[in-house]
C-alpha positions as CSV (number, residue, x, y, z in Angstrom):
1,X,-4.2,-17.9,-15.2
2,X,-5.1,-17.2,-11.6
3,X,-4.8,-13.6,-10.6
4,X,-4.5,-12.2,-7.1
5,X,-3.7,-8.8,-5.6
6,X,-2.3,-9.9,-2.3
7,X,-2.3,-12.7,0.3
8,X,1.2,-14.0,-0.3
9,X,3.0,-16.1,2.4
10,X,5.4,-13.9,4.3
11,X,3.9,-10.6,3.0
12,X,3.8,-7.5,5.1
13,X,1.9,-4.3,4.4
14,X,0.7,-1.1,6.0
15,X,-2.0,1.2,4.7
16,X,-2.3,4.6,6.5
17,X,-5.8,5.7,7.4
18,X,-7.3,8.7,5.5
19,X,-7.3,11.0,8.5
20,X,-3.5,10.4,8.8
21,X,-3.1,11.3,5.1
22,X,-5.0,14.6,5.6
23,X,-2.6,15.4,8.5
24,X,0.4,14.6,6.3
25,X,-0.9,16.9,3.6
26,X,-1.0,19.8,6.1
27,X,2.2,19.3,8.0
28,X,5.1,21.4,6.8
29,X,7.6,18.5,6.8
30,X,5.4,15.6,5.6
31,X,3.6,17.5,2.9
32,X,6.8,17.5,0.8
33,X,6.7,13.7,0.4
34,X,4.8,11.1,2.5
35,X,4.1,7.4,2.5
36,X,0.5,6.2,2.2
37,X,1.1,2.5,1.8
38,X,4.2,0.3,2.1
39,X,4.9,-3.4,1.9
40,X,6.8,-6.4,0.7
41,X,5.5,-9.4,-1.3
42,X,7.9,-12.4,-1.4
43,X,7.6,-14.8,-4.3
44,X,4.3,-13.2,-5.3
45,X,3.0,-16.0,-7.5
46,X,-0.1,-14.9,-9.6
47,X,0.3,-11.3,-8.4
48,X,-1.8,-9.1,-10.7
49,X,-3.1,-5.6,-10.3
50,X,-4.9,-3.5,-13.0
51,X,-5.9,0.1,-12.5
52,X,-7.7,1.4,-15.7
53,X,-8.3,4.8,-14.1
54,X,-4.8,5.0,-12.6
55,X,-4.1,5.6,-8.9
56,X,-4.1,8.9,-7.0
57,X,-0.6,8.1,-5.6
58,X,2.8,7.4,-7.1
59,X,3.8,3.8,-6.8
60,X,7.5,2.7,-6.3
61,X,8.1,-1.0,-7.1
62,X,11.5,-2.6,-6.5
63,X,12.1,-6.2,-7.8
64,X,14.3,-8.0,-5.3
65,X,14.2,-11.3,-7.2
66,X,12.3,-13.1,-9.9
67,X,10.6,-11.2,-12.8
68,X,7.5,-9.2,-13.5
69,X,6.0,-6.8,-15.9
70,X,4.4,-3.3,-15.9
71,X,2.4,-1.6,-18.5
72,X,2.1,2.2,-18.0
73,X,0.5,4.6,-20.4
74,X,0.4,1.9,-23.1
75,X,4.2,1.0,-22.8
76,X,5.4,-2.3,-21.3
77,X,8.4,-2.6,-19.0
78,X,10.0,-5.7,-17.6
79,X,11.4,-5.8,-14.1
80,X,14.1,-8.3,-13.1
81,X,16.3,-8.7,-10.1
82,X,17.6,-5.3,-8.8
83,X,15.4,-3.1,-11.1
84,X,12.8,-0.6,-10.0
85,X,10.0,1.5,-11.5
86,X,7.9,4.4,-10.4
87,X,4.4,4.6,-11.7
88,X,3.2,8.2,-11.8
89,X,0.0,9.4,-10.2
90,X,-3.1,8.9,-12.4
91,X,-1.3,6.9,-15.0
92,X,-3.3,4.0,-16.5
93,X,-1.3,0.9,-15.5
94,X,-1.2,-2.9,-14.9
95,X,1.5,-5.0,-13.3
96,X,1.9,-8.7,-12.8
97,X,4.4,-11.3,-11.8
98,X,6.0,-13.7,-14.3
99,X,4.2,-17.1,-14.2
100,X,7.4,-19.2,-14.1
101,X,9.6,-16.9,-12.1
102,X,7.3,-14.6,-10.0
103,X,8.9,-11.5,-8.5
104,X,9.5,-10.6,-4.9
105,X,8.9,-6.9,-4.6
106,X,9.2,-4.0,-2.2
107,X,6.6,-1.3,-2.9
108,X,5.7,2.1,-1.6
109,X,2.7,4.4,-2.5
110,X,3.7,8.0,-1.9
111,X,2.4,11.6,-2.5
112,X,3.5,15.1,-1.8
113,X,4.1,18.6,-3.1
114,X,7.7,17.8,-4.2
115,X,7.3,14.6,-6.1
116,X,8.7,16.5,-9.1
117,X,12.2,16.5,-7.7
118,X,12.3,12.8,-8.7
119,X,10.7,13.3,-12.1
120,X,13.9,12.1,-13.9
121,X,13.4,8.6,-12.5
122,X,9.6,8.3,-12.8
123,X,8.1,6.1,-15.5
124,X,11.3,4.4,-16.6
125,X,13.1,1.2,-15.7
126,X,15.7,1.9,-13.0
127,X,18.7,-0.5,-13.0
128,X,20.5,-0.9,-9.7
129,X,23.4,-3.1,-10.5
130,X,25.1,-5.3,-7.9
131,X,28.6,-4.3,-6.8
132,X,30.8,-4.2,-3.8
133,X,29.6,-0.6,-3.4
134,X,25.9,-1.2,-3.9
135,X,24.9,-0.5,-0.3
136,X,21.9,-2.6,-0.8
137,X,21.5,-3.4,2.9
138,X,21.7,0.3,3.8
139,X,19.0,1.3,1.3
140,X,16.6,-1.3,2.6
141,X,17.4,-0.5,6.1
142,X,15.7,2.8,5.2
143,X,12.7,0.8,3.9
144,X,12.6,-1.1,7.2
145,X,12.8,2.1,9.2
146,X,9.9,3.6,7.3
147,X,7.9,0.4,7.7
148,X,8.7,-0.1,11.4
149,X,8.0,3.5,12.4
150,X,4.5,3.3,10.7
151,X,4.0,0.0,12.4
152,X,4.6,1.5,15.8
153,X,2.0,4.2,15.3
154,X,1.1,7.5,13.6
155,X,2.7,10.0,16.0
156,X,3.9,13.3,14.6
157,X,7.5,12.3,15.2
158,X,7.0,8.9,13.4
159,X,5.3,10.4,10.4
160,X,7.9,13.2,10.0
161,X,10.8,10.8,10.3
162,X,9.2,8.5,7.7
163,X,8.9,11.4,5.3
164,X,12.6,12.2,5.7
165,X,13.5,8.6,5.2
166,X,11.4,8.4,2.0
167,X,13.3,11.4,0.6
168,X,16.6,9.7,1.4
169,X,15.4,6.4,0.0
170,X,14.4,7.9,-3.3
171,X,17.5,10.0,-3.4
172,X,19.6,6.8,-3.1
173,X,18.0,5.6,-6.3
174,X,18.2,8.9,-8.2
175,X,21.7,9.8,-7.2
176,X,23.0,6.3,-7.2
177,X,26.6,7.0,-8.0
178,X,26.9,9.5,-5.1
179,X,25.1,7.1,-2.8
180,X,27.6,4.3,-3.6
181,X,30.7,6.4,-3.0
182,X,30.1,6.5,0.7
183,X,32.4,4.1,2.5
184,X,30.9,2.2,5.4
185,X,32.8,1.8,8.6
186,X,33.6,-1.8,9.6
187,X,31.5,-1.5,12.8
188,X,28.4,-0.6,10.8
189,X,29.0,-3.7,8.7
190,X,29.1,-5.8,11.8
191,X,25.9,-4.2,13.1
192,X,24.0,-4.8,9.9
193,X,25.3,-8.4,9.7
194,X,24.1,-9.1,13.2
195,X,20.7,-7.5,12.7
196,X,20.2,-9.6,9.5
197,X,21.1,-12.7,11.6
198,X,18.6,-11.8,14.3
199,X,15.9,-11.4,11.7
200,X,16.7,-14.8,10.2
201,X,16.4,-16.3,13.7
202,X,13.2,-14.7,14.9
203,X,11.4,-18.1,15.1
204,X,14.2,-19.5,17.2
205,X,15.8,-18.4,20.5
206,X,19.4,-17.4,20.1
207,X,21.8,-16.1,22.7
208,X,24.1,-13.1,22.8
209,X,27.0,-15.5,22.4
210,X,25.6,-16.9,19.2
211,X,25.0,-13.5,17.7
212,X,28.6,-12.4,18.7
213,X,30.0,-15.6,17.2
214,X,28.2,-14.9,13.9
215,X,30.1,-11.6,13.5
216,X,33.4,-12.9,14.9
217,X,33.6,-11.0,18.2
218,X,33.5,-11.8,21.8
219,X,30.1,-11.3,23.5
220,X,31.3,-8.4,25.6
221,X,33.0,-6.6,22.8
222,X,30.1,-7.1,20.4
223,X,27.6,-6.0,23.1
224,X,29.5,-2.8,23.7
225,X,29.7,-1.9,20.0
226,X,26.1,-2.7,19.3
227,X,24.8,-0.6,22.2
228,X,27.0,2.3,21.1
229,X,25.6,2.2,17.6
230,X,21.9,1.5,18.3
231,X,21.4,2.6,21.9
232,X,20.0,-0.9,22.7
233,X,21.6,-4.0,24.0
234,X,21.6,-6.8,21.3
235,X,19.1,-8.9,23.2
236,X,16.7,-6.0,23.8
237,X,16.9,-5.2,20.0
238,X,16.3,-8.9,19.2
239,X,13.2,-9.1,21.3
240,X,11.9,-5.9,19.7
241,X,12.3,-7.5,16.3
242,X,10.2,-10.5,17.6
243,X,7.5,-8.1,18.7
244,X,7.5,-6.4,15.3
245,X,7.1,-9.8,13.6
246,X,4.3,-10.5,16.0
247,X,2.6,-7.3,14.9
248,X,2.8,-8.4,11.3
249,X,1.3,-11.8,12.2
250,X,-1.5,-10.2,14.2
251,X,-2.3,-7.8,11.4
252,X,-2.0,-10.0,8.3
253,X,-2.7,-13.6,9.4
254,X,-5.3,-15.7,11.0
255,X,-2.9,-17.4,13.4
256,X,-4.1,-17.8,16.9
257,X,-2.3,-16.0,19.7
258,X,-0.9,-19.2,21.0
259,X,0.4,-20.1,17.5
260,X,2.1,-16.7,17.1
261,X,3.7,-17.1,20.5
262,X,5.1,-20.6,19.7
263,X,6.3,-19.5,16.2
264,X,8.3,-16.7,17.8
265,X,9.9,-18.9,20.5
266,X,7.6,-18.0,23.3
267,X,6.4,-21.3,24.7
268,X,4.3,-19.6,27.4
269,X,1.5,-17.6,25.7
270,X,1.1,-15.6,28.9
271,X,4.7,-14.5,28.9
272,X,4.3,-13.6,25.2
273,X,1.3,-11.4,25.9
274,X,3.0,-9.7,28.9
275,X,6.1,-9.0,26.8
276,X,4.0,-7.7,23.9
277,X,2.0,-5.4,26.1
278,X,5.1,-4.0,27.8
279,X,6.5,-3.1,24.3
280,X,3.3,-2.0,22.6
281,X,1.3,-0.7,25.5
282,X,-1.7,-2.8,24.4
283,X,-2.3,-6.6,24.4
284,X,-1.9,-8.7,21.3
285,X,-5.7,-9.2,21.2
286,X,-6.3,-5.5,21.4
287,X,-3.7,-4.9,18.7
288,X,-5.3,-7.4,16.3
289,X,-8.7,-5.8,16.9
290,X,-7.4,-2.3,16.2
291,X,-5.1,-2.9,13.2
292,X,-6.2,-6.2,11.5
293,X,-6.5,-5.8,7.8
294,X,-9.5,-7.6,6.2
295,X,-8.9,-10.3,3.5
296,X,-9.3,-7.7,0.7
297,X,-5.8,-6.6,1.7
298,X,-4.0,-3.3,1.0
299,X,-4.5,-1.6,-2.3
300,X,-1.2,-2.5,-4.0
C-alpha cells in the first residue's frame, strides 16, 4: 500500500517557526496553550504517519468524513465521521487513512503549561454526534480563525488571540453539552450561511445580490446586517477570503501566479498582484518566497 504524509489536493497547513514557539513559551497568555501546527487534509488517500519515538507536541485530530485509524501506546482506535482523538505528547503512535474510505481531517499540534486541564479527553475517542444543536459551524469557525490569524502573520496580537481560540475550541469538545445549549441568533445563522457560500464561490465572481439572495434577504438589508456583525462589507470580506485562498496556493502549490489569479477569478494578473499587495503588504511573489513550504510538507 502506498503511504504518504502529506500532499493532498486541497490541503492547507501552517507550521510555526521555532523562534515563534520560543516566544509563545515565554508569553504570559500563549504559554498556557499554543498552536505549533494546524491544517486540514481532505480525502487524504494513503495518508500515513508513524512516530516510534512520539512527538513533542499534543496532536488533535478530528475526522470530518471517511474513516481512519490511530494506534497510541499499543492501543488501536478507529475514527469515523464526527469523531476526534488527542494523541498525548511523547506517546508512541501511528495513524493512517482507511484504504477504501479515506478520512478528511482537521488537525492541530499544540503545547502549553495547562494541557492538563483537558486530560479527561486525551487518548480516547471523542464522539461528537450530529444534532440540531451541534454548532458544528461555530466550532470550525474557531478553527478557521486560528488558521487565518496565523496565516496573516505572527504578531503578538495574532498569537495571543489564537491561543485563546484554542482554549475555546478544546473546551467546546470537553464541555460538549454546555457548548450545545447556547442558542444562536438568527442573524448569526445568516452570516455563517453567507460566509460558507462565499467560500464555495471563491473560484467564481459573485455579486452582493447573489449572496443576499442565497440567504433570502435584499442586498441592502443583508449588507447592513453583515457589516454590523463583521465590521466589513460583504464584498470586502469576500475578496479577503480570495486573498487567503491565494496565500494557501502560494504556500502549498506550484501553480504559477497567473494560474492562481485565473483560478480565483482575477483575469488580469496585474490586478491580482495589486489587490494582493494592498491586503498583505507584500507581492504574491514575495509571499511565496517567504512562506513557501518545501515538498516534505508539515510534520503532521
